[in-house]
C-alpha positions as CSV (number, residue, x, y, z in Angstrom):
1,X,48.2,-1.3,169.5
2,X,45.7,-0.4,166.2
3,X,42.8,2.1,166.4
4,X,40.7,-0.7,165.5
5,X,41.4,-2.8,168.5
6,X,42.2,-0.4,171.6
7,X,40.0,2.5,172.9
8,X,40.4,6.0,173.4
9,X,41.9,6.6,177.2
10,X,40.5,10.0,177.2
11,X,36.9,10.4,178.0
12,X,35.8,12.8,175.5
13,X,31.8,12.6,176.2
14,X,32.6,14.6,178.9
15,X,32.4,17.3,176.3
16,X,29.6,19.4,177.1
17,X,28.2,20.8,173.6
18,X,27.3,24.1,174.5
19,X,25.5,26.9,172.2
20,X,25.9,30.6,172.8
21,X,24.3,34.1,172.1
22,X,26.5,35.7,170.0
23,X,24.5,38.8,171.0
24,X,25.3,38.7,174.5
25,X,28.7,39.3,175.5
26,X,28.6,38.0,178.7
27,X,28.8,34.6,180.2
28,X,27.3,33.1,183.0
29,X,28.9,31.6,185.6
30,X,27.6,27.8,184.6
31,X,28.5,28.8,180.9
32,X,31.6,29.9,182.0
33,X,32.3,26.5,183.8
34,X,31.4,24.1,181.0
35,X,33.6,26.4,178.5
36,X,36.8,25.5,180.9
37,X,36.0,22.3,181.3
38,X,35.4,21.4,177.6
39,X,38.9,24.0,177.0
40,X,40.8,21.8,179.5
41,X,39.7,18.1,178.2
42,X,40.3,19.5,174.2
43,X,43.5,20.4,175.1
44,X,44.2,17.3,177.0
45,X,43.0,15.2,173.6
46,X,45.5,17.3,171.8
47,X,48.3,16.5,173.6
48,X,47.5,13.1,173.6
49,X,46.9,11.8,170.3
50,X,49.3,13.9,168.7
51,X,52.2,12.7,171.0
52,X,50.9,9.3,169.6
53,X,52.5,10.7,166.0
54,X,56.1,11.6,168.2
55,X,56.2,8.1,169.6
56,X,55.2,6.0,166.3
57,X,57.5,7.9,164.3
58,X,55.2,10.6,161.9
59,X,55.9,13.6,163.7
60,X,53.0,16.2,163.5
61,X,52.1,19.7,165.6
62,X,50.7,20.2,169.1
63,X,51.4,23.5,170.0
64,X,49.0,25.4,167.1
65,X,46.0,23.2,168.1
66,X,46.7,23.2,171.5
67,X,47.0,27.1,171.7
68,X,43.0,28.2,169.8
69,X,41.3,25.7,172.0
70,X,39.4,29.0,173.7
71,X,38.5,29.8,170.2
72,X,37.1,27.5,168.8
73,X,35.8,26.3,171.5
74,X,33.5,29.3,172.0
75,X,32.9,29.2,168.1
76,X,31.5,25.5,168.3
77,X,28.8,27.6,170.7
78,X,28.6,30.1,168.2
79,X,27.8,27.9,165.1
80,X,25.0,25.9,167.5
81,X,23.9,29.4,169.0
82,X,23.3,30.6,166.0
83,X,23.3,28.6,163.0
84,X,21.7,31.0,160.8
85,X,24.9,33.3,161.5
86,X,27.3,31.8,160.0
87,X,29.5,29.1,157.7
88,X,29.8,26.5,160.3
89,X,33.1,25.3,159.1
90,X,36.5,25.8,161.0
91,X,39.0,27.3,158.3
92,X,43.0,27.3,159.2
93,X,45.2,29.3,157.5
94,X,48.1,27.0,159.1
95,X,47.5,23.7,158.3
96,X,49.7,22.2,160.3
97,X,46.8,22.3,163.1
98,X,45.1,19.6,161.5
99,X,44.9,17.8,164.9
100,X,41.4,20.9,165.6
101,X,39.7,19.5,162.6
102,X,40.4,16.3,163.7
103,X,39.0,16.4,167.2
104,X,36.4,18.2,166.2
105,X,35.3,15.8,163.9
106,X,35.3,13.5,166.4
107,X,33.1,15.8,168.8
108,X,30.3,15.8,166.2
109,X,30.4,12.4,165.6
110,X,32.1,12.3,162.0
111,X,35.0,10.7,163.4
112,X,35.5,7.9,165.4
113,X,37.3,8.6,168.5
114,X,39.7,5.5,168.1
115,X,40.7,6.8,164.7
116,X,43.1,9.6,166.6
117,X,45.2,6.6,167.7
118,X,46.5,6.5,164.7
119,X,47.2,10.3,164.2
120,X,49.0,11.2,160.6
121,X,49.7,7.6,160.0
122,X,49.9,5.8,156.7
123,X,46.6,5.0,155.6
124,X,44.5,5.8,158.2
125,X,43.1,9.0,156.3
126,X,44.6,11.3,159.0
127,X,47.2,13.1,157.1
128,X,49.2,16.0,158.7
129,X,47.2,18.7,157.1
130,X,43.6,18.9,156.4
131,X,42.1,17.0,153.0
132,X,38.9,17.6,151.6
133,X,37.6,14.4,150.8
134,X,39.8,12.5,152.3
135,X,38.9,12.3,156.2
136,X,35.2,12.0,157.5
137,X,34.1,15.8,159.0
138,X,36.9,17.3,157.7
139,X,35.5,20.6,155.3
140,X,38.3,22.4,153.5
141,X,41.5,21.5,152.5
142,X,44.8,23.6,153.6
143,X,48.3,23.7,154.6
144,X,50.4,26.1,153.0
145,X,50.6,29.1,155.1
146,X,48.6,32.2,153.7
147,X,46.6,30.0,151.2
148,X,43.6,30.3,153.0
149,X,42.5,33.8,153.8
150,X,42.1,34.5,150.4
151,X,40.5,31.7,149.7
152,X,37.8,32.4,152.2
153,X,37.3,35.8,151.0
154,X,35.5,34.0,148.0
155,X,33.0,31.6,150.9
156,X,32.9,35.3,151.5
157,X,31.2,36.7,148.5
158,X,29.6,33.4,147.6
159,X,27.8,33.7,151.3
160,X,26.8,37.7,151.5
161,X,24.8,37.2,154.4
162,X,27.1,34.5,156.4
163,X,30.2,35.6,158.5
164,X,32.7,33.6,157.6
165,X,35.9,32.6,160.2
166,X,39.6,32.0,159.8
167,X,42.2,30.9,162.6
168,X,44.9,32.5,161.6
169,X,48.8,33.1,163.2
170,X,51.5,35.6,163.4
171,X,53.3,33.3,161.0
172,X,50.9,32.9,158.5
173,X,50.8,36.6,158.6
174,X,53.7,36.9,157.2
175,X,52.9,35.4,153.8
176,X,52.1,38.3,151.1
177,X,48.9,36.4,150.4
178,X,47.5,37.5,153.2
179,X,48.3,41.2,152.5
180,X,46.4,40.9,149.1
181,X,43.4,39.1,151.4
182,X,43.5,41.8,153.6
183,X,43.0,44.7,150.9
184,X,40.5,42.5,149.4
185,X,38.8,42.2,152.2
186,X,38.1,45.4,153.2
187,X,37.7,47.2,150.3
188,X,34.5,44.7,149.8
189,X,33.3,44.9,153.6
190,X,33.7,41.1,153.2
191,X,31.9,39.4,156.8
192,X,35.5,37.3,157.4
193,X,36.7,37.0,161.1
194,X,40.3,36.5,162.1
195,X,40.9,34.3,165.0
196,X,45.0,35.2,164.9
197,X,47.3,33.2,167.7
198,X,49.9,35.5,168.1
199,X,52.6,33.7,170.3
200,X,55.8,35.0,169.0
201,X,57.2,31.2,168.0
202,X,57.7,29.7,164.1
203,X,60.2,26.9,163.4
204,X,63.0,28.5,163.6
205,X,62.5,31.6,166.4
206,X,61.1,34.1,167.4
207,X,59.7,36.8,165.0
208,X,60.2,39.7,167.3
209,X,63.9,38.7,167.1
210,X,64.1,38.0,163.4
211,X,61.5,40.3,162.3
212,X,62.0,43.3,164.4
213,X,59.8,45.4,163.0
214,X,57.0,42.9,162.3
215,X,53.5,44.0,163.9
216,X,50.4,41.9,163.3
217,X,47.9,44.3,164.5
218,X,49.8,47.4,163.0
219,X,49.7,45.5,159.4
220,X,46.4,44.9,159.8
221,X,45.1,48.1,160.8
222,X,47.6,49.9,157.9
223,X,45.2,47.4,155.9
224,X,42.2,48.6,157.0
225,X,40.9,46.3,159.2
226,X,39.2,46.4,162.4
227,X,41.8,44.8,165.2
228,X,41.4,44.2,168.5
229,X,44.6,42.4,170.9
230,X,43.9,40.8,173.8
231,X,45.1,37.9,175.9
232,X,43.7,34.9,174.2
233,X,43.6,33.3,178.0
234,X,41.4,35.9,179.7
235,X,38.2,33.4,178.9
236,X,35.9,36.0,179.7
237,X,37.8,38.8,177.6
238,X,38.3,36.6,175.0
239,X,34.6,35.6,174.5
240,X,33.5,39.7,174.8
241,X,35.8,40.3,172.1
242,X,34.8,37.3,169.9
243,X,30.7,38.5,170.6
244,X,32.1,41.9,169.1
245,X,33.7,40.9,166.5
246,X,31.1,38.3,164.8
247,X,28.2,40.9,165.4
248,X,29.8,43.8,163.8
249,X,29.5,44.3,160.2
250,X,33.0,43.9,158.3
251,X,36.1,42.4,158.7
252,X,38.0,42.0,161.8
253,X,41.1,40.3,163.3
254,X,41.1,39.5,167.3
255,X,45.2,39.1,167.5
256,X,45.0,37.1,170.2
257,X,48.2,37.0,172.1
258,X,49.3,33.9,174.2
259,X,53.1,32.3,174.7
260,X,53.6,29.2,172.9
261,X,51.8,25.8,174.7
262,X,50.3,27.8,177.5
263,X,50.4,25.5,180.9
264,X,52.8,22.9,179.1
265,X,56.3,22.6,181.7
266,X,59.4,23.0,180.1
267,X,57.7,23.9,176.7
268,X,55.4,26.9,177.0
269,X,57.0,30.0,175.1
270,X,60.0,28.3,173.5
271,X,59.8,26.9,169.4
272,X,59.7,23.2,171.2
273,X,55.9,23.6,171.0
274,X,55.7,24.2,167.1
275,X,56.3,20.6,166.4
276,X,55.0,17.8,168.1
277,X,55.5,17.5,171.6
278,X,58.4,15.5,172.9
279,X,56.7,12.0,174.2
280,X,58.1,12.4,177.6
281,X,56.8,16.1,178.0
282,X,53.2,15.0,176.5
283,X,53.0,11.8,179.9
284,X,54.3,14.3,182.2
285,X,51.3,16.7,181.0
286,X,49.4,13.8,181.2
287,X,50.1,12.8,184.5
288,X,49.5,15.5,185.8
289,X,46.1,16.0,185.1
290,X,45.4,13.7,186.1
291,X,45.4,11.3,182.5
292,X,46.9,8.5,183.5
293,X,45.9,5.9,181.0
294,X,46.3,8.3,178.2
295,X,50.0,8.6,179.5
296,X,49.9,4.6,179.7
297,X,49.6,4.3,176.2
298,X,52.0,7.0,175.1
299,X,54.7,4.9,177.6
300,X,53.4,1.7,175.8
301,X,53.4,2.3,172.3
302,X,56.0,0.4,169.9
303,X,57.3,2.6,166.7
304,X,57.0,1.0,163.4
305,X,60.6,0.5,161.3
306,X,61.0,-0.5,157.7
307,X,62.8,-3.4,157.5
308,X,62.8,-4.3,154.2
309,X,66.5,-4.6,153.2
310,X,68.0,-2.5,150.4
311,X,70.2,-4.6,148.1
312,X,73.3,-2.5,146.1
313,X,73.5,-0.2,149.3
314,X,75.4,0.7,152.2
315,X,73.8,0.1,155.9
316,X,74.8,3.6,156.0
317,X,72.1,6.4,156.2
318,X,72.8,10.3,155.5
319,X,70.6,13.1,155.8
320,X,71.6,15.0,152.0
321,X,69.2,17.9,153.3
322,X,71.6,18.4,156.7
323,X,75.0,17.1,154.5
324,X,74.2,20.6,151.9
325,X,75.1,22.6,154.9
326,X,77.7,20.8,156.1
327,X,78.7,20.9,152.8
328,X,78.7,24.7,151.9
329,X,80.1,25.3,155.2
330,X,83.2,23.6,153.6
331,X,83.4,25.9,150.7
332,X,82.9,28.9,153.0
333,X,85.9,28.1,155.2
334,X,88.1,28.5,152.0
335,X,87.0,31.7,151.9
336,X,88.3,34.9,153.5
337,X,86.3,36.4,156.0
338,X,86.3,39.9,153.6
339,X,85.7,37.5,150.7
340,X,82.5,35.5,152.7
341,X,81.1,38.8,153.8
342,X,81.6,40.3,150.1
343,X,80.6,37.7,148.1
344,X,77.4,35.2,149.9
345,X,74.8,35.5,151.3
346,X,72.5,33.0,152.6
347,X,68.5,34.1,153.1
348,X,66.1,31.6,155.3
349,X,62.5,31.6,155.4
350,X,62.0,29.9,159.3
351,X,63.0,26.4,158.1
352,X,66.6,26.5,159.0
353,X,66.6,24.0,161.3
354,X,65.3,21.7,157.9
355,X,67.3,22.6,155.0
356,X,70.6,22.7,156.4
357,X,70.7,25.9,156.9
358,X,71.4,26.5,160.4
359,X,75.1,24.5,160.1
360,X,76.2,27.3,157.9
361,X,73.9,30.1,160.4
362,X,76.1,29.0,163.5
363,X,79.2,28.6,161.6
364,X,78.8,31.8,159.8
365,X,76.3,34.2,161.0
366,X,77.8,37.1,159.5
367,X,76.8,36.1,156.0
368,X,73.4,34.5,157.3
369,X,69.8,36.5,157.5
370,X,67.4,34.4,159.3
371,X,64.4,35.9,157.8
372,X,60.6,34.8,157.7
373,X,57.9,33.0,156.1
374,X,57.8,35.1,153.1
375,X,59.2,33.0,150.6
376,X,59.0,34.9,147.1
377,X,60.3,37.9,148.7
378,X,63.0,35.7,150.5
379,X,64.2,34.4,146.8
380,X,63.8,37.7,144.7
381,X,66.6,39.5,148.1
382,X,69.1,36.2,147.3
383,X,69.0,36.9,143.9
384,X,69.6,40.4,143.9
385,X,72.1,40.1,146.0
386,X,73.6,37.9,143.1
387,X,73.1,40.3,140.1
388,X,76.7,41.2,140.0
389,X,79.1,39.4,139.0
390,X,81.5,37.0,141.5
391,X,78.2,37.5,143.8
392,X,76.5,34.5,145.2
393,X,72.7,34.6,146.7
394,X,72.0,31.6,148.6
395,X,67.8,30.6,149.7
396,X,66.6,27.5,150.9
397,X,63.1,25.9,151.6
398,X,60.9,23.4,151.1
399,X,60.7,22.0,147.6
400,X,56.4,21.9,147.6
401,X,56.7,25.7,148.2
402,X,58.9,26.2,144.6
403,X,55.7,26.3,142.9
404,X,55.0,29.6,144.9
405,X,58.3,30.9,143.6
406,X,58.2,30.6,140.0
407,X,57.3,34.2,138.9
408,X,60.4,35.2,140.8
409,X,62.6,32.5,139.7
410,X,62.2,33.6,136.5
411,X,62.2,37.5,137.0
412,X,65.4,36.3,138.8
413,X,67.3,34.4,135.2
414,X,65.7,37.7,133.4
415,X,68.0,39.8,136.0
416,X,70.9,37.6,135.1
417,X,71.4,36.5,139.1
418,X,74.0,34.3,140.1
419,X,71.4,32.1,142.8
420,X,71.9,29.0,144.2
421,X,68.6,27.4,145.7
422,X,68.4,24.5,148.0
423,X,64.6,22.9,147.9
424,X,64.8,20.4,150.4
425,X,61.6,17.8,150.7
426,X,61.7,17.1,147.6
427,X,59.1,14.0,146.8
428,X,57.2,11.9,148.8
429,X,59.2,10.3,151.6
430,X,58.7,10.5,154.4
431,X,56.1,13.3,154.1
432,X,53.1,12.2,156.6
433,X,52.2,16.0,156.6
434,X,50.8,14.3,152.8
435,X,49.9,16.2,149.3
436,X,49.9,19.9,150.0
437,X,53.7,19.2,151.2
438,X,54.5,16.7,148.5
439,X,57.8,18.6,146.7
440,X,56.6,16.6,143.4
441,X,56.8,19.9,140.9
442,X,60.5,20.9,141.2
443,X,60.9,20.7,136.9
444,X,58.7,23.7,136.9
445,X,62.1,25.9,138.2
446,X,63.3,25.1,134.3
447,X,60.5,27.4,133.4
448,X,63.2,29.7,131.3
449,X,63.5,29.4,127.5
450,X,66.2,27.8,125.3
451,X,68.5,30.7,124.3
452,X,67.8,32.1,128.2
453,X,70.1,32.4,131.9
454,X,71.6,29.3,132.3
455,X,69.7,27.3,135.0
456,X,70.7,24.0,136.4
457,X,68.7,21.3,138.0
458,X,70.5,18.7,140.4
459,X,69.4,16.2,142.8
460,X,72.0,13.9,144.4
461,X,71.9,10.2,145.1
462,X,73.0,10.1,148.2
463,X,75.3,12.1,151.1
464,X,78.8,11.9,148.9
465,X,77.3,12.8,145.9
466,X,75.4,16.0,147.3
467,X,78.8,17.5,149.2
468,X,80.0,16.6,145.4
469,X,77.8,18.1,143.9
470,X,77.9,21.4,146.5
471,X,81.6,21.6,145.8
472,X,81.3,21.4,142.1
473,X,78.6,24.1,141.6
474,X,78.6,26.3,144.5
475,X,81.1,29.2,142.6
476,X,79.1,28.6,139.2
477,X,77.8,31.4,137.4
478,X,73.8,31.0,136.5
479,X,71.1,29.8,138.9
480,X,71.4,26.2,140.3
481,X,68.6,24.3,142.4
482,X,69.8,21.6,144.4
483,X,67.1,19.0,145.6
484,X,67.4,17.1,148.4
485,X,64.6,14.4,150.0
486,X,63.1,14.9,154.3
487,X,64.4,10.9,154.3
488,X,67.3,9.6,155.0
489,X,69.0,7.9,151.9
490,X,71.8,5.1,152.2
491,X,75.3,5.1,150.1
492,X,74.8,4.0,146.7
493,X,77.3,0.9,145.6
494,X,78.9,0.3,142.6
495,X,79.3,-3.6,141.3
496,X,81.9,-4.6,143.7
497,X,80.6,-3.2,146.8
498,X,82.0,0.4,147.1
499,X,80.6,3.4,147.8
500,X,80.0,4.5,144.2
501,X,80.3,8.3,144.6
502,X,82.9,8.2,147.5
503,X,86.9,8.4,147.6
504,X,87.9,10.7,144.5
505,X,84.7,11.0,142.8
506,X,84.1,14.2,141.6
507,X,80.6,15.5,140.2
508,X,80.4,16.4,136.2
509,X,76.9,18.6,135.8
510,X,75.5,16.9,132.9
511,X,76.7,14.1,133.1
512,X,74.8,11.3,133.8
513,X,76.4,8.1,135.5
514,X,75.7,4.1,134.9
515,X,75.4,2.6,138.5
516,X,74.7,-1.0,136.7
517,X,75.2,-2.2,132.9
518,X,72.3,-4.2,131.7
519,X,71.1,-5.9,128.2
520,X,67.9,-5.7,129.1
521,X,67.0,-2.4,129.2
522,X,67.6,0.8,131.6
523,X,65.9,2.1,134.8
524,X,66.5,5.8,134.7
525,X,66.4,7.3,138.0
526,X,67.6,9.9,140.8
527,X,67.8,11.1,144.0
528,X,66.0,9.2,146.5
529,X,64.0,6.9,143.7
530,X,67.3,6.0,142.4
531,X,68.5,3.4,145.8
532,X,64.9,2.1,145.4
533,X,65.7,0.8,141.6
534,X,68.8,-0.4,142.6
535,X,67.3,-2.8,144.8
536,X,65.1,-3.5,141.8
537,X,68.0,-4.0,139.3
538,X,69.4,-6.5,141.9
539,X,66.8,-8.2,142.0
540,X,65.8,-8.8,138.4
541,X,69.3,-9.7,138.1
542,X,68.6,-12.9,140.6
543,X,65.8,-14.0,138.5
544,X,67.9,-13.6,135.6
545,X,67.0,-10.6,133.8
546,X,69.7,-8.0,133.5
547,X,68.3,-4.6,133.5
548,X,70.6,-1.7,134.4
549,X,70.3,1.4,135.9
550,X,71.3,5.3,135.0
551,X,71.6,7.6,138.0
552,X,70.3,11.4,136.1
553,X,71.6,14.0,139.0
554,X,71.4,16.5,136.1
555,X,67.8,16.7,135.6
556,X,67.8,19.4,132.8
557,X,70.6,18.8,131.0
558,X,70.7,15.9,127.8
559,X,73.9,13.7,128.0
560,X,74.3,13.3,124.4
561,X,76.5,10.3,124.6
562,X,74.1,8.7,127.4
563,X,71.2,9.0,125.7
564,X,72.6,7.2,122.1
565,X,73.8,4.5,124.5
566,X,70.3,3.6,126.2
567,X,68.6,4.8,122.9
568,X,69.5,1.1,121.6
569,X,68.4,-0.9,124.5
570,X,65.0,-2.6,124.3
571,X,63.3,-0.1,127.0
572,X,63.7,2.8,128.7
573,X,62.2,3.2,132.2
574,X,62.1,6.8,134.4
575,X,61.4,6.1,137.5
576,X,60.7,9.3,139.6
577,X,59.8,10.7,142.9
578,X,58.2,13.4,141.5
579,X,54.7,14.5,139.9
580,X,54.2,12.1,136.8
581,X,52.9,15.0,134.8
582,X,55.5,17.5,134.9
583,X,58.8,15.3,135.7
584,X,62.0,13.7,134.3
585,X,59.4,11.2,132.9
586,X,57.2,13.7,130.7
587,X,60.8,15.0,129.0
588,X,62.7,12.0,128.5
589,X,60.6,10.5,125.9
590,X,60.5,13.6,124.0
591,X,64.8,13.9,124.4
592,X,64.3,10.2,122.7
593,X,62.3,10.7,119.5
594,X,63.8,13.5,118.8
595,X,67.2,11.2,117.9
596,X,65.6,9.3,116.9
597,X,65.9,6.7,119.1
598,X,62.1,4.2,119.8
599,X,63.0,2.2,122.6
600,X,60.2,0.7,124.6
601,X,59.0,3.7,126.7
602,X,57.7,3.8,130.2
603,X,57.8,6.2,133.3
604,X,56.7,6.1,136.5
605,X,56.0,8.8,139.1
606,X,53.9,10.3,141.9
607,X,50.5,10.5,140.2
608,X,47.9,10.0,143.2
609,X,46.9,12.1,146.4
610,X,49.3,11.0,149.4
611,X,48.7,8.1,151.8
612,X,50.3,9.7,154.9
613,X,53.1,8.0,156.9
614,X,56.5,8.1,156.0
615,X,58.3,5.4,153.4
616,X,54.8,4.1,153.0
617,X,54.3,6.5,150.3
618,X,56.2,4.8,148.1
619,X,54.9,1.7,147.5
620,X,51.4,3.3,147.8
621,X,52.5,5.1,144.9
622,X,53.5,2.1,143.1
623,X,57.3,2.9,142.8
624,X,58.7,0.9,145.3
625,X,60.9,-2.1,144.3
626,X,57.7,-4.4,143.9
627,X,56.4,-1.9,141.4
628,X,59.4,-1.3,139.6
629,X,59.9,-4.7,139.1
630,X,56.4,-5.4,138.1
631,X,56.6,-2.8,135.2
632,X,60.2,-3.8,134.0
633,X,58.8,-7.1,133.3
634,X,55.7,-5.7,131.4
635,X,57.8,-3.8,129.5
636,X,60.2,-7.0,128.8
């Protein structure tokens, strides 16, 4: 079933556009009834179309947009009732709540409702975070927590006679950016109004547990904001509080308390509501609310799969981001309790389940610190622990957030810290969240001077090499960055069909590896681009073009022996899932020229905004096997 041929099974025509005057702080019975009906309708719609993402395997987020429907419905009515008073945009600092933006674009007539059935799908223009100019009706881009409030301070400065609204969350408020934004908003008396969903849930747990001193209201009060806390599910109280906020002068924060996913059985109040709702829970909710057609639609969705058969690799897949944790646990198991407690610390940033840290947390909680959504501070804390000789600080988060930590990385280097960082979700594979969550500027971590403190960047090709890499470099001094993908990757096979990195393989930092020999030229690759390059090499060989393949798993060290070898070849092509402007390819050509080596040279990498979906991102960027083969033939 596709959005172009299938009717949206919930009647969004039942939505009643309201125009409410915020100077009148009490709802009439008729207004209350209409608002209540709109809230329920929109919550059912959000449960339904986000669950299509779960059913199709592209994921999504249900809880955040579901929670904030009451605030959004009231704001929508304010925008109609007092159009001259507001900048009529539902700015949201939690970009994963994009279902709100798509639903409102549909209700306003900008986006056909059938398009919602392709939520987060490849080429649907409905990615997992809002992107300005991509989706009809979406009026801003967002996605990295803590980035939107500082931005809309500028919107308020540009519109001094308007109210600017921002949907917030207790998770986003943990970011240091919001503290800076709060101070500016108060100092300049900006007419910014924050509506903060305080549900005490983030991805990995409950802030009240892992940050017991953290309080959204007290924090914002300390910055000088007017703060009003209340029950987000008490419609009359919420409405009157929102009226007071938008009618007052200067910055105001409404902290709206509610459990995550109120009213959804089996999910309410739990961390399971943060991400996309499970299909069975969505079906139960929809049937409970007489949306049988929507429930039946979910039951009949078939999950698409990538049936392409890659050559040169095994059928066995490994999740490198989780294998990282398994390998670390193995290393820690060889240490005594006292040695482990003295010499290592692990600091999480609410992503332990996504970065392989949960395995470490479960096995050795005495050296694990579950922490909040504050990547810069957490990385620096891990670096500070590793300042003394023999100690190791270990930090992990998504690769997209490495860009936020560049300054902290520099300070850790200047302080000669022993810091091991695992940045998962590198590249673009399986990234329905799309452009803002691409981990493509990872080479920024190598930003020191040539005589600076040692920094090493590693991107293992499969689970075996990940294990070998962790075992080899865990206790090394200096700065080490290990990258992994969100997607699972197959095991690389040698010419004889055996696992290349299996058996007694030992990882050697700085050593490039010949995966296939060739005389027509060489492809240099790494990470999840390696197995795609290997497939291209095998298929080119079937056509009589004998291309070699090099695995460069240490990204920022030059293997002089390998450079001399491939520099004599007819061509060298770097293939990577990093940014073409900042990745390995942008350096490799200079390395060749510095050595007087002049093969034909080209490099393929990420060069366009994303298309959503999962594996489809590679073909969209032209770095799938077909794109690689085409480029090789062009070089020849």
